[in-house]
Each structure stands twice: as structure tokens, then as C-alpha cells.
C-alpha positions as CSV (number, residue, x, y, z in Angstrom):
1,X,0.0,0.0,0.0
2,X,2.8,2.3,0.8
3,X,4.2,1.8,-2.7
4,X,2.0,4.8,-3.6
5,X,4.6,7.0,-2.1
6,X,6.6,6.5,-5.3
7,X,4.0,8.6,-7.1
8,X,6.1,11.5,-5.8
9,X,8.8,11.3,-8.5
10,X,9.9,15.0,-8.9
11,X,12.8,15.3,-6.5
12,X,15.7,13.8,-8.6
13,X,14.9,15.5,-11.9
14,X,14.8,18.9,-10.2
15,X,18.2,18.5,-8.6
16,X,19.9,19.3,-11.9
17,X,18.8,22.9,-11.6
18,X,21.2,23.4,-8.7
19,X,24.1,23.1,-11.0
20,X,23.0,25.2,-13.8
21,X,25.4,28.0,-14.8
22,X,24.5,31.4,-13.4
23,X,22.8,33.3,-16.1
24,X,19.7,35.2,-17.0
25,X,17.8,38.5,-17.2
26,X,14.6,39.7,-15.6
27,X,11.5,37.6,-16.2
28,X,8.3,38.9,-17.7
29,X,6.0,40.6,-15.2
30,X,4.0,38.0,-13.4
31,X,0.2,38.2,-13.9
32,X,-2.0,36.7,-11.3
33,X,-0.7,35.3,-8.0
34,X,-1.9,32.1,-6.3
35,X,-2.7,34.0,-3.1
36,X,-2.1,37.7,-2.7
37,X,1.1,39.3,-4.0
38,X,3.6,36.7,-3.0
39,X,3.7,32.9,-3.0
40,X,5.4,31.7,0.1
41,X,6.9,28.2,0.6
42,X,4.3,27.6,3.3
43,X,1.4,28.5,0.9
44,X,2.9,26.4,-1.9
45,X,3.0,23.4,0.4
46,X,-0.5,23.9,1.7
47,X,-1.9,24.2,-1.8
48,X,-0.1,21.0,-2.8
49,X,-1.6,19.2,0.2
50,X,-5.0,20.3,-0.8
51,X,-4.8,19.7,-4.6
52,X,-2.2,17.2,-5.5
53,X,-3.8,14.0,-6.9
54,X,-1.3,11.8,-5.1
55,X,-2.6,13.0,-1.7
56,X,-6.2,12.5,-2.8
57,X,-5.3,9.0,-3.9
58,X,-3.8,8.2,-0.5
59,X,-6.9,9.5,1.2
60,X,-9.0,7.3,-1.0
61,X,-7.0,4.3,0.1
62,X,-7.6,5.2,3.7
63,X,-11.3,5.1,3.0
64,X,-10.9,1.7,1.2
65,X,-9.0,0.3,4.3
66,X,-11.8,1.5,6.6
67,X,-14.4,-0.2,4.4
68,X,-12.4,-3.5,4.6
69,X,-12.4,-3.0,8.4
70,X,-16.2,-2.6,8.3
71,X,-16.5,-5.9,6.4
72,X,-14.4,-7.5,9.1
73,X,-16.7,-6.2,11.9
74,X,-19.7,-7.4,10.0
75,X,-18.6,-11.0,10.4
76,X,-19.3,-10.8,14.2
77,X,-23.0,-10.3,13.5
78,X,-25.6,-12.8,12.3
79,X,-26.7,-12.9,8.7
80,X,-30.5,-12.7,8.1
81,X,-31.9,-13.4,4.7
82,X,-35.4,-13.8,3.3
83,X,-36.7,-15.6,0.2
84,X,-39.8,-16.5,-1.6
85,X,-41.4,-17.5,-4.8
86,X,-44.6,-18.1,-6.9
87,X,-44.7,-21.1,-9.2
88,X,-47.2,-22.6,-11.6
89,X,-47.1,-26.4,-11.9
90,X,-48.8,-29.0,-14.0
91,X,-48.9,-32.3,-12.2
92,X,-49.5,-35.6,-14.2
93,X,-48.7,-38.6,-12.0
94,X,-49.8,-42.0,-10.9
95,X,-49.6,-42.4,-7.1
96,X,-47.8,-45.5,-5.8
97,X,-50.5,-46.1,-3.3
98,X,-53.2,-46.2,-6.1
99,X,-51.8,-47.7,-9.2
100,X,-55.1,-47.8,-11.0
101,X,-55.6,-44.0,-10.6
102,X,-54.0,-41.2,-12.6
103,X,-53.9,-37.6,-11.2
104,X,-53.7,-34.5,-13.5
105,X,-53.8,-31.1,-11.8
106,X,-52.8,-27.5,-12.3
107,X,-51.3,-26.2,-9.1
108,X,-50.0,-22.8,-8.0
109,X,-47.4,-22.8,-5.2
110,X,-46.5,-19.8,-3.0
111,X,-43.3,-20.1,-0.8
112,X,-41.6,-17.9,1.7
113,X,-38.7,-18.4,4.1
114,X,-36.7,-16.4,6.7
115,X,-33.2,-17.7,7.7
116,X,-30.6,-16.7,10.3
117,X,-27.0,-17.9,10.3
118,X,-24.6,-16.8,13.0
119,X,-21.0,-17.8,13.2
120,X,-20.1,-18.4,16.8
121,X,-16.5,-19.8,16.6
122,X,-14.0,-20.4,13.7
123,X,-10.8,-21.0,15.5
124,X,-10.2,-17.3,16.4
125,X,-9.6,-16.6,12.7
126,X,-12.4,-13.9,12.7
127,X,-10.7,-12.0,15.6
128,X,-7.3,-12.1,13.7
129,X,-8.9,-10.9,10.5
130,X,-10.5,-8.0,12.3
131,X,-7.1,-7.0,13.9
132,X,-5.4,-7.3,10.5
133,X,-8.0,-4.9,9.0
134,X,-7.4,-2.5,11.8
135,X,-3.6,-2.5,11.1
136,X,-4.5,-2.1,7.4
137,X,-6.2,1.2,8.3
138,X,-3.1,2.3,10.2
139,X,-0.9,1.3,7.3
140,X,-3.0,3.4,4.9
141,X,-2.8,6.4,7.3
142,X,1.0,6.2,7.5
143,X,1.2,5.8,3.7
144,X,-0.8,9.0,3.4
145,X,1.6,10.8,5.8
146,X,4.6,9.5,3.9
147,X,3.1,10.7,0.6
148,X,2.8,14.2,2.3
149,X,6.4,14.0,3.4
150,X,7.8,13.3,-0.1
151,X,5.5,15.8,-1.6
152,X,6.7,18.5,0.8
153,X,10.3,17.8,-0.2
154,X,9.4,17.9,-3.9
155,X,7.6,21.2,-3.5
156,X,10.4,22.8,-1.6
157,X,12.9,21.6,-4.2
158,X,10.9,23.2,-7.0
159,X,10.2,26.3,-5.0
160,X,13.9,27.0,-4.1
161,X,15.0,26.2,-7.7
162,X,12.5,28.8,-8.9
163,X,14.0,31.3,-6.4
164,X,17.5,30.5,-7.6
165,X,16.5,31.0,-11.2
166,X,14.9,34.3,-10.3
167,X,18.1,35.4,-8.5
168,X,20.1,34.4,-11.6
169,X,17.8,36.7,-13.6
170,X,18.6,39.6,-11.3
171,X,22.4,38.9,-11.5
172,X,22.2,38.8,-15.3
173,X,20.2,42.0,-15.4
174,X,22.8,43.8,-13.3
175,X,25.5,42.4,-15.5
176,X,23.8,43.7,-18.7
177,X,23.1,47.1,-17.2
178,X,26.7,47.5,-16.1
179,X,28.0,46.7,-19.6
180,X,25.4,48.9,-21.3
181,X,26.5,51.8,-19.2
182,X,30.2,51.2,-20.1
183,X,29.2,50.7,-23.7
184,X,27.4,54.1,-23.7
185,X,30.5,55.7,-22.1
186,X,32.8,54.1,-24.6
187,X,30.7,55.2,-27.5
188,X,30.9,58.9,-26.3
189,X,34.7,58.7,-25.8
190,X,35.1,57.1,-29.2
191,X,33.3,60.0,-30.8
192,X,35.9,62.4,-29.2
193,X,38.7,60.1,-30.1
194,X,39.7,58.8,-26.6
195,X,38.5,55.2,-27.0
196,X,38.9,52.6,-29.7
197,X,36.2,50.8,-31.6
198,X,37.3,47.5,-30.1
199,X,36.8,48.9,-26.6
200,X,33.3,49.9,-27.4
201,X,32.6,46.5,-29.1
202,X,33.9,44.7,-26.0
203,X,31.1,46.1,-23.9
204,X,28.6,45.5,-26.7
205,X,29.6,41.8,-27.0
206,X,29.4,41.3,-23.2
207,X,25.9,43.0,-23.2
208,X,24.7,40.5,-25.9
209,X,26.2,37.6,-23.9
210,X,24.3,38.8,-20.8
211,X,21.1,39.0,-22.8
212,X,21.7,35.5,-24.2
213,X,22.1,34.3,-20.7
214,X,18.8,35.8,-19.8
215,X,17.0,33.6,-22.2
216,X,18.3,30.5,-20.5
217,X,17.6,31.9,-17.1
218,X,14.0,32.8,-18.0
219,X,13.6,29.2,-19.4
220,X,14.9,27.7,-16.1
221,X,12.5,29.9,-14.1
222,X,9.5,28.8,-16.3
223,X,10.5,25.2,-16.0
224,X,10.8,25.4,-12.2
225,X,7.4,27.2,-11.9
226,X,5.8,24.7,-14.2
227,X,6.9,21.8,-12.1
228,X,5.9,23.6,-8.9
229,X,2.4,24.3,-10.4
230,X,2.1,20.6,-11.2
231,X,3.0,19.6,-7.7
232,X,0.5,22.1,-6.4
233,X,-2.2,20.4,-8.5
234,X,-2.8,23.5,-10.6
235,X,-3.9,21.5,-13.7
236,X,-4.0,23.5,-16.9
237,X,-2.6,26.6,-15.2
238,X,0.8,28.1,-15.7
239,X,2.3,29.2,-12.4
240,X,3.7,32.6,-13.0
241,X,3.1,34.1,-9.5
242,X,5.6,36.2,-7.8
243,X,7.6,34.2,-5.3
244,X,8.6,35.5,-1.9
245,X,12.2,36.7,-1.7
246,X,14.8,34.2,-0.5
247,X,16.4,35.2,2.8
248,X,19.8,36.7,2.9
249,X,22.6,34.9,4.8
250,X,22.1,37.0,7.9
251,X,18.4,35.8,8.1
252,X,19.3,32.1,8.2
253,X,19.6,31.1,11.8
254,X,18.7,27.5,11.7
255,X,20.7,25.1,13.8
256,X,21.7,21.7,12.4
257,X,20.8,18.9,14.8
258,X,23.2,16.0,15.4
259,X,22.9,12.6,13.8
260,X,21.9,11.0,17.1
261,X,19.0,13.5,17.6
262,X,17.7,13.1,14.1
263,X,17.9,9.3,14.0
264,X,16.0,9.1,17.3
265,X,13.2,11.3,15.8
266,X,13.2,9.5,12.5
267,X,12.8,6.0,14.0
268,X,9.8,7.3,16.0
269,X,8.2,9.5,13.3
270,X,9.1,8.4,9.8
271,X,5.7,7.4,8.3
272,X,7.1,4.9,5.8
273,X,8.8,3.0,8.7
274,X,5.5,3.1,10.7
275,X,3.6,1.9,7.6
276,X,5.9,-1.1,7.5
277,X,5.4,-1.8,11.2
278,X,1.6,-1.7,10.6
279,X,2.1,-4.1,7.7
280,X,4.1,-6.5,9.8
281,X,1.4,-6.5,12.5
282,X,-1.3,-7.1,9.9
283,X,0.7,-9.9,8.3
284,X,1.1,-11.5,11.7
285,X,-2.7,-11.4,12.3
286,X,-3.3,-12.9,8.8
287,X,-0.9,-15.7,9.8
288,X,-2.9,-16.3,13.0
289,X,-6.1,-16.3,10.9
290,X,-4.7,-19.1,8.8
291,X,-4.2,-21.1,12.0
292,X,-7.9,-21.1,12.6
293,X,-8.6,-23.5,9.7
294,X,-7.2,-26.3,11.9
295,X,-10.1,-25.9,14.3
296,X,-13.8,-26.5,13.8
297,X,-16.3,-23.8,12.9
298,X,-19.4,-23.6,15.0
299,X,-22.5,-21.7,14.1
300,X,-26.2,-21.1,15.0
301,X,-28.8,-21.7,12.4
302,X,-32.5,-20.9,12.6
303,X,-35.4,-20.2,10.2
304,X,-39.0,-20.1,9.1
305,X,-40.6,-21.8,6.0
306,X,-44.0,-21.3,4.5
307,X,-45.6,-23.2,1.5
308,X,-49.1,-22.9,0.1
309,X,-50.4,-25.0,-2.8
310,X,-53.7,-24.1,-4.6
311,X,-55.4,-26.2,-7.2
312,X,-54.9,-29.5,-5.5
313,X,-57.7,-31.1,-3.5
314,X,-57.5,-30.4,-0.6
315,X,-55.7,-27.0,-0.2
316,X,-52.2,-27.6,1.2
317,X,-50.6,-25.1,3.6
318,X,-47.3,-26.0,5.3
319,X,-45.4,-24.1,8.0
320,X,-42.2,-25.1,9.8
321,X,-39.5,-23.5,11.9
322,X,-36.2,-24.8,13.0
323,X,-33.2,-23.8,15.2
324,X,-30.0,-25.5,16.0
325,X,-26.2,-25.6,16.3
326,X,-24.1,-26.5,13.3
327,X,-20.4,-27.6,13.2
328,X,-17.9,-28.4,10.5
329,X,-14.3,-29.5,10.7
330,X,-12.0,-30.1,7.8
331,X,-10.0,-33.2,8.8
332,X,-7.8,-33.4,5.8
333,X,-7.2,-30.8,3.0
334,X,-4.3,-32.2,1.1
335,X,-1.8,-29.8,2.7
336,X,-3.7,-26.6,1.7
337,X,-3.9,-25.3,5.2
338,X,-0.2,-25.8,5.9
339,X,0.8,-24.1,2.6
340,X,-1.5,-21.2,3.4
341,X,0.0,-20.8,6.8
342,X,3.6,-21.0,5.5
343,X,2.7,-18.4,2.8
344,X,1.5,-15.9,5.5
345,X,4.5,-16.6,7.6
346,X,6.8,-15.9,4.6
347,X,5.0,-12.6,4.0
348,X,5.6,-11.5,7.5
349,X,9.3,-12.4,7.3
350,X,9.6,-10.4,4.1
351,X,8.2,-7.4,5.7
352,X,10.5,-7.7,8.7
353,X,13.5,-7.7,6.3
354,X,12.0,-4.8,4.5
355,X,11.9,-2.9,7.8
356,X,15.6,-3.7,8.4
357,X,16.4,-2.4,4.9
358,X,14.3,0.8,5.6
359,X,16.2,1.4,8.9
360,X,19.5,1.2,7.1
361,X,18.2,3.5,4.4
362,X,17.0,6.0,7.0
363,X,20.4,5.9,8.8
364,X,22.3,6.4,5.5
365,X,19.9,9.2,4.4
366,X,20.2,11.1,7.7
367,X,24.0,10.8,7.7
368,X,24.1,12.2,4.1
369,X,21.6,14.9,5.0
370,X,23.6,16.1,8.0
371,X,26.9,16.1,6.0
372,X,25.2,18.0,3.2
373,X,23.7,20.6,5.5
374,X,27.0,21.2,7.4
375,X,28.9,21.5,4.1
376,X,26.2,23.7,2.6
377,X,26.3,26.1,5.5
378,X,30.1,26.4,5.4
379,X,29.9,27.0,1.6
380,X,27.2,29.6,2.0
381,X,29.3,31.5,4.6
382,X,32.4,31.4,2.4
383,X,30.6,32.3,-0.9
384,X,28.9,35.2,0.8
385,X,32.3,36.4,2.0
386,X,33.8,35.9,-1.4
387,X,30.9,37.8,-3.0
388,X,31.3,40.8,-0.8
389,X,35.1,40.9,-1.4
390,X,34.7,40.4,-5.2
391,X,32.1,43.2,-5.3
392,X,34.6,45.6,-3.6
393,X,37.3,44.6,-6.0
394,X,35.1,45.2,-9.1
395,X,34.1,48.6,-7.7
396,X,37.8,49.6,-7.1
397,X,38.9,48.4,-10.6
398,X,36.0,50.2,-12.2
399,X,37.1,53.5,-10.6
400,X,40.7,52.8,-11.8
401,X,39.5,52.0,-15.3
402,X,37.5,55.2,-15.5
403,X,40.7,57.2,-14.6
404,X,42.9,55.2,-17.0
405,X,44.8,53.3,-14.3
406,X,43.4,49.8,-15.0
407,X,43.2,48.0,-18.4
408,X,40.0,46.9,-20.1
409,X,41.1,43.3,-19.7
410,X,41.3,43.7,-15.9
411,X,37.9,45.3,-15.8
412,X,36.4,42.4,-17.8
413,X,38.0,39.9,-15.4
414,X,36.7,41.7,-12.3
415,X,33.1,41.9,-13.7
416,X,33.2,38.2,-14.7
417,X,34.5,37.3,-11.2
418,X,31.6,39.3,-9.7
419,X,28.9,37.6,-11.8
420,X,30.4,34.2,-10.9
421,X,30.6,35.0,-7.2
422,X,27.1,36.3,-7.0
423,X,25.8,33.2,-8.8
424,X,27.8,30.9,-6.5
425,X,26.4,32.7,-3.5
426,X,22.8,32.4,-4.8
427,X,23.4,28.7,-5.5
428,X,24.9,28.1,-2.1
429,X,21.9,29.7,-0.4
430,X,19.5,27.6,-2.4
431,X,21.5,24.4,-1.6
432,X,21.5,25.3,2.1
433,X,17.8,25.8,2.2
434,X,17.2,22.5,0.4
435,X,19.6,20.8,2.8
436,X,17.5,22.0,5.8
437,X,14.4,20.8,4.0
438,X,16.0,17.4,3.4
439,X,16.9,17.2,7.2
440,X,13.2,17.7,8.1
441,X,12.1,15.2,5.5
442,X,14.5,12.5,6.5
443,X,13.6,12.9,10.1
444,X,9.9,12.6,9.3
445,X,8.9,16.1,10.6
446,X,6.3,17.4,8.2
447,X,3.7,18.9,10.5
448,X,5.2,22.4,10.2
449,X,4.7,22.3,6.4
450,X,0.9,22.3,6.5
451,X,0.3,25.6,8.3
């Protein structure tokens, strides 16, 4: 049942966006927003929880599991059924007790009956089947929670990639504006003979390159928003809303828990692990139900019968009622019971091994998530520091270039370094936010995402 969690398949394809080159220009003005002026990560997650078909499918499976539990409960109550009929008969017979007489009659017969059957005992199989159905409901609930967990991770990935693409658009726009300004200045100086044509063309070429980068950046932003819209369940609608601004480094104050803290929380809260636990408990009860076939079944049976025949002479009316205890016991089944029991036992063993595999996967996932978060935070701190220093260097060299103390080549290098530093800082910020989201997902803490 928890295989439905694989319906959330967006995480891996989105990760390639983290490593896209920093490029782009300003996107087209967003039209309508999903809610208000800005789409926050919390609103995106909430919308996905309300609209995503995978969530609705998981909810439907909970209802299905509850219906199965209702069927199991019904087996504890008696079954009452009624029947009846109206028949026309043509009788042509020679009674045994009067061989010299032949009887021909047209008879109409009316019948009616009321029956009650109540299973009293079947080797405790009924109790085990009811418990298995209860665990099935719990398994469906945990599957639903795990679907939410994976969906929240996917939404966060798409959302932060969209923010990263938008930041690349801003960087490319500043790069283009910088080169346009210097191109204009070089054009004026060329007209008075203080600048060469190659110097002017240098800035023209770099402006065109920035504009070319903007096409790719706009495409990346559209792709990220399209995937985000799909995850949010906005069918047939292009998500072009304005996203909330990503926080600066100074606003990120999250602490990274230790591996020991996270694994303790995960083993207690991870819904996919809890779903396996419920599956194991259900399998054990199904195995116990199979044991019941070695014991007899005992039931109560009662009923009323009514028959009326017209056309015969004399009129015949019959009524009878009965009540009693019935029992049945399969003495030999050719090994069917034993094979069924062994099959249920093997299913439970397979689930136990699946739980071991899941625990190993959780442990590995948390170790990787912690390592990624620690590294991402260090990278963000260093990239922000490098960005600020590179920005200062570009500013100083620009002043030197305008006074003739720095070459055009050095200015180009300084501007290229600044664009690259700003892009790396933006990418590091997105990776750090995603690393924190991954920590929450791996530990199974998803409640905060549904505000």
C-alpha cells in the first residue's frame, strides 16, 4: 500500500537545476498570483496538500481500508436473509399407493422463508482478520503521511529552484546594465577620439552575452514554476506568480541537529517506517487467521418456512420452523492449510526484512543529509564572504579603469568574477535551504509544512 509514495517522483529531476550556470535576465511581469502578492513556501506546500492527486489517492486508500475493516466487523453479527417465490405447476402422475388411478392437476405454489445464520466460533480466525484490518487502516494512514512527506520535499525543491532561477535573472540583469552603461560611455569617448572601436565593441559583446544568458535563465524559471504548479495540483494553469524573496545569509539562523538526535526522531516519526510496522502487525494477524482453519467452525442456524399450494384437493398449507447448532471440521485438506500458513509466515518475514532495509536507508539518508547541511552552511558563509570581497574589487577596478589606471582586460575579469561570485552565493543559499528541508524530510517532521 505504501508503494504509492513512489507517485512523488519529482525530486531527482529537479536537482539538476542546482548546478545550472548562473545566467539570466529579468523575467516577464507575473500576472495573477496564487494568493495575494507573494507565493510563500508555506502557501505552496499547503496548496499542494489540498490539490495534489497523489494526496487524494492516498486519502481514498484510507477510505478503502476503513471499508475493509467494516466488512471484518460485520462477520461478528448474524446474517439474516429472506426468500420466496410463486410457481405454476402442471402435475401428471400415478400415485404409488393407487396404481389404478392417474392424477392430473394445475397447481400454483407460493413459498416464503426467513433464515438466520450466526458464526459463533471459527478457531479465532475472525478475531485475527479484524485485527489485520485495523492494522491495514493504520498502514494506509501512514502511507498518506509518507506521501505528504515526499510531496513537501518535492515542493520545496521546485520552489527554491525557482527562487534560484529568479536570482540568476537579477544577476544577469545587473551584468547587462553594467555593460550597457560602459558601452554608452565608450561610445561617447570614441566620438571624441579617446576610445577605440574594439573597446566599445567589447562592452557590446558582453551585453549581448548577458542578454543571451537571460533567455536560459527565463527558461529555467519557467520550468521550475511549471513543475511547482504541477506539484501544487494546478492543472492547466501556468504558475507565474511572484515568489517570496529568498532570505539573505544573515536571516538564516537554523541550527543543524546532530545525527543522534535526528535518527531518534526518525525511528519514531518516519511514516514509511511506521507503515511497514503496521504491515508487519497485519501480516502476523493474517498468519494467525490461517491457524484457525485447523479448528472446527461452530454456528447457529434458525429459520421459518412457508408453503401454500392451490389447485390440489384439498388445499395444502405447510409451515415449519427450526433452530440448532451446526459444526464443520476439515480433517484433511491435502496440505492446503499448511501451505497457506507458510505463505502468510513468509509474507511477515519479508516485511521484517523490509523494515531492516528501511532502517539502514534512513540511517544512511540522515548521515548524508547532515553532511550536506553542514557543508552547505560552510559553503554559504564562504561564498557570501567571497561575493562581498569580489564586489569591492570590481568597484575599485571600475574606478581605476575610468581614470585610466586599469586595463579593459582587468575590468572584464573583475566583472566576470563578480557575476560568478554572485551566482555561487545564490546557488549556495538555495542548496543550504534545500539541505535544511532534506533534514526535516529525512527525520519525518512534516507537520510544520501544513500551516
